[in-house]
Residue, then its C-alpha position, 0 to 999 in steps of 0.5 A: x083842269x076840269x071841275x072835278x079835278x079842282x074839286x077833288x084836290x081841293x077836298x083832299x086839302x082841306x082834309x089834309x089841313x084838317x088833320x095836322x098837328x100843331x106842336x104844342x109850345x114847348x114850356x120855358x125852362x125851368x117850369x117845375x122843381x129841379x131834383x139834384x143827386x148827390x151821391x154821398x151820404x148827408x153831412x159830407x162835404x158834397x152834401x153840404x156844398x150842393x144844398x148851398x148852391x140849391x139855395x141860391x139856385x132857388x132864388x136864380x131860377x125861381x124853381x125850388x131845387x131839392x137836394x137827393x142823397x143816393x149814397x152807395x157803391x162808392x157814389x156808382x149807386x146815384x150817379x147811374x140813377x141820374x144817367x138813367x133819369x130823363x134828360x129832360x133837366x130836371x133830374x141833375x148830378x152833383x158830383x166830385x173827383x170820383x165821378x171820373x175815377x170810378x169807371x177806371x176803378x170799378x169793373x162794373x161801375x155802371x156808367x160811362x163819363x163820356x157816353x152818360x153825361x153832359x158836364x155842366x158846371x164847375x162849382x169849387x176846387x176843394x180840400x182835404x185835412x189830414x186829421x188825427x184823433x186826440x185820442x192817438x198820439x199821431x200829431x204830424x205827418x213825421x209822427x204818422x210815418x215813424x209810427x207806420x214804418x214802426x207798426x205796419x198795417x196797424x194804423x187805421x184810416x177812416x174814409x167816406x167809403x171804398x173808392x172815394x177820394x178819402x180812400x184815394x188820399x189815403x192810398x197815395x199817401x201809403x205809396x208815397x211814404x212807403x208805408x202800410x196803413x189800415x183802411x176802414x171805409x165808413x158810410x160817408x164823410x160824416x160817419x168817418x168823422x165819428x169814427x176819428x173823434x170816437x177813437x175807432x181810427x187813428x187818422x183820416x182825410x176829412x173835408x172841411x166841412x166835415x172835420x171842423x165840427x169835431x175840431x171845434x169840440x176838440x175831438x180832433x185835431x188838424x195835422x196837415x192839408x192835402x192841397x199842393x199849396x197851403x190854403x188861405x183858410x189854414x195858412x199855418x198848416x202844413x202841407x203833406x207835400x211839405x214833408x212827402x215830395x210830390x204828394x197833392x190832392x186836390x178834389x173838385x165838385x160840379x154839376x152834370x146833366x144826363x145825355x141828350x139834355x138839351x143845349x138850352x137847358x145846359x146853358x141856362x143852368x151853367x149861367x144860373x151856377x155862375x151867376x151864383x159863384x159871383x154872389x159875394x155872399x155865396x163866396x163867402x159861404x164856400x170859403x168858409x168850408x174851405x172851397x174855392x169858387x170855381x166859375x167856368x163855361x160849360x165847354x171849359x168844364x167839359x174840357x177839364x173833367x175829360 
């Protein structure tokens, strides 16, 4: 090789090396505030559960974990917001059973569970209580069925909104008992509880977290629980299925991330949630509001919801 060629090659290599961009070191996750969206109104079961979880995750991840309520369209509004958010692990979704129901229930839900989300972590299985206003004469499932058959379409049942699990629990009751009820949708579980306490509706399907304050004030009564088996928190309360064979509703709660979120981030959050669920203090808080902790791996949760 001539001196000229050697000089030219060396010069080319020098300038090439000068323009190489060194990739910045990736920041460890998390390095800033994490926002978790709950697509239901404040005061409902999802909101109460997430706020308890957020407290735990803040300590475990050493970063603030904040809750954002984005209610509307049966949970679709907040869910779509997260689906369209940046997939970096800093905007997550806390949702319940309606997450996988809504795309089939609504012609334009705005999201597809499999296409738009990664299931991260299972948190808890819940319970619903069939409750009646103390201003109503309905004191049992038998009372409800008898009166509904006598007055079709007159007994009013409140829900947290169209398409919510509370709504579907009532629709399932109508089908199982072959009765006709009048559905009254509210903007959230807390609002439907207020309507029930005021006597604006006769019955409602409420999560324990939403129902208990009204029960304690003597404004509503618990007449049954929707889970297939009696829950330890309500051992003397019959299930609806004990009176109406085949009836059973068990809601679940879990965390989701937008599709494309890095595997390492998903793993970090799953580990943090399961660490929280291993805490006796956190378990007791969940049990106190009628929830059963359900720690699962990310793969197990993904199989559960798909």
